[in-house]
Wavefront OBJ file of the C-alpha trace (Angstrom):
o trace
v 84.733 -56.519 123.678
v 85.017 -54.391 120.958
v 88.338 -53.609 120.040
v 87.586 -50.007 117.470
v 85.812 -48.152 120.447
v 88.957 -48.931 122.348
v 91.304 -48.135 119.563
v 89.440 -44.720 118.744
v 89.399 -43.631 122.470
v 93.271 -44.504 122.770
v 93.467 -42.566 119.500
v 91.629 -39.517 120.804
v 93.343 -39.301 123.836
v 96.599 -39.824 122.453
v 95.735 -36.865 119.639
v 94.234 -34.267 122.621
v 97.234 -35.318 124.717
v 100.230 -34.721 122.121
v 98.856 -31.209 120.986
v 98.078 -30.017 124.612
v 102.174 -30.955 125.044
v 102.784 -29.239 121.833
v 100.987 -26.031 122.637
v 102.181 -25.733 126.105
v 105.593 -26.286 125.075
v 105.177 -23.679 122.000
v 103.757 -20.951 124.626
v 106.292 -21.634 127.064
v 109.340 -21.855 124.885
v 108.350 -18.261 123.320
v 107.835 -16.703 126.804
v 111.201 -18.255 127.889
v 112.790 -17.109 124.531
v 111.691 -13.250 125.548
v 112.490 -13.400 129.133
v 115.333 -15.641 128.984
v 114.299 -18.030 131.913
v 114.960 -21.717 132.689
v 112.247 -24.259 131.544
v 110.571 -25.576 134.468
v 110.355 -29.561 134.847
v 106.548 -29.336 133.620
v 108.102 -27.287 130.887
v 110.807 -30.078 130.036
v 108.178 -33.417 130.641
v 105.951 -31.401 127.967
v 108.643 -31.083 125.789
v 109.848 -34.949 126.070
v 106.256 -35.897 125.722
v 105.756 -34.244 122.130
v 108.863 -36.156 120.750
v 107.423 -39.375 122.276
v 104.084 -38.869 121.429
v 104.871 -37.207 117.796
v 106.785 -40.358 116.920
v 106.884 -41.807 113.928
v 105.013 -39.129 113.019
v 108.153 -36.543 112.414
v 110.503 -38.823 110.620
v 107.829 -39.711 108.286
v 106.927 -36.055 107.789
v 110.420 -35.187 106.977
v 110.913 -38.440 104.572
v 107.788 -37.333 103.037
v 108.547 -33.840 102.582
v 105.064 -32.920 104.697
v 106.066 -29.278 105.920
v 103.552 -26.960 107.486
v 100.259 -26.837 107.985
v 98.054 -28.710 105.586
v 96.149 -31.478 104.827
v 98.718 -34.021 104.256
v 99.971 -33.142 107.829
v 96.434 -33.554 109.677
v 96.147 -36.801 107.995
v 99.766 -37.813 108.946
v 99.013 -36.755 112.517
v 95.862 -38.485 112.698
v 97.496 -41.647 111.119
v 100.018 -41.650 114.233
v 97.238 -41.086 116.541
v 95.537 -44.308 115.256
v 98.690 -46.255 115.153
v 99.444 -45.420 118.855
v 95.864 -46.539 119.806
v 96.344 -49.867 118.066
v 99.700 -50.553 119.346
v 98.322 -49.520 122.799
v 95.390 -51.736 122.299
v 97.174 -54.681 121.328
v 99.621 -54.595 124.469
v 96.545 -54.139 126.525
v 95.109 -57.190 125.012
v 98.226 -59.078 125.240
v 98.900 -58.396 128.982
v 95.421 -58.793 129.886
v 95.977 -62.431 128.195
v 98.909 -63.035 130.180
v 97.545 -61.937 133.407
v 94.257 -64.319 133.186
v 96.794 -67.221 132.197
v 98.911 -66.712 135.243
v 95.807 -66.481 137.086
v 94.334 -69.703 136.180
v 97.955 -71.698 136.501
v 98.472 -70.261 140.085
v 94.628 -70.469 141.217
l 1 2 3 4 5 6 7 8 9 10 11 12 13 14 15 16 17 18 19 20 21 22 23 24 25 26 27 28 29 30 31 32 33 34 35 36 37 38 39 40 41 42 43 44 45 46 47 48 49 50 51 52 53 54 55 56 57 58 59 60 61 62 63 64 65 66 67 68 69 70 71 72 73 74 75 76 77 78 79 80 81 82 83 84 85 86 87 88 89 90 91 92 93 94 95 96 97 98 99 100 101 102 103 104 105 106 107
């Protein structure tokens, strides 16, 4: 099984999901600001997802002084998604090996 296509797929999914949650949070947040409405469960979930999915992008961007749209911000966001893809791929591989090992010990 090739690792790079798996990492690329997970990274692309992470990138799309994080941006989708961000745009929803931004739009609903602006709408609530104007109306004074309380955020829904979905709004709060998207806000939390952005906080989680954009880690460690936001702290790194802050330390490096990257603010506002630009090439550096986009590169950091892509690197963040690739990092998530690589870490999740490693975790999935480790869990799959542990599962295979436990099956052979019990079977």
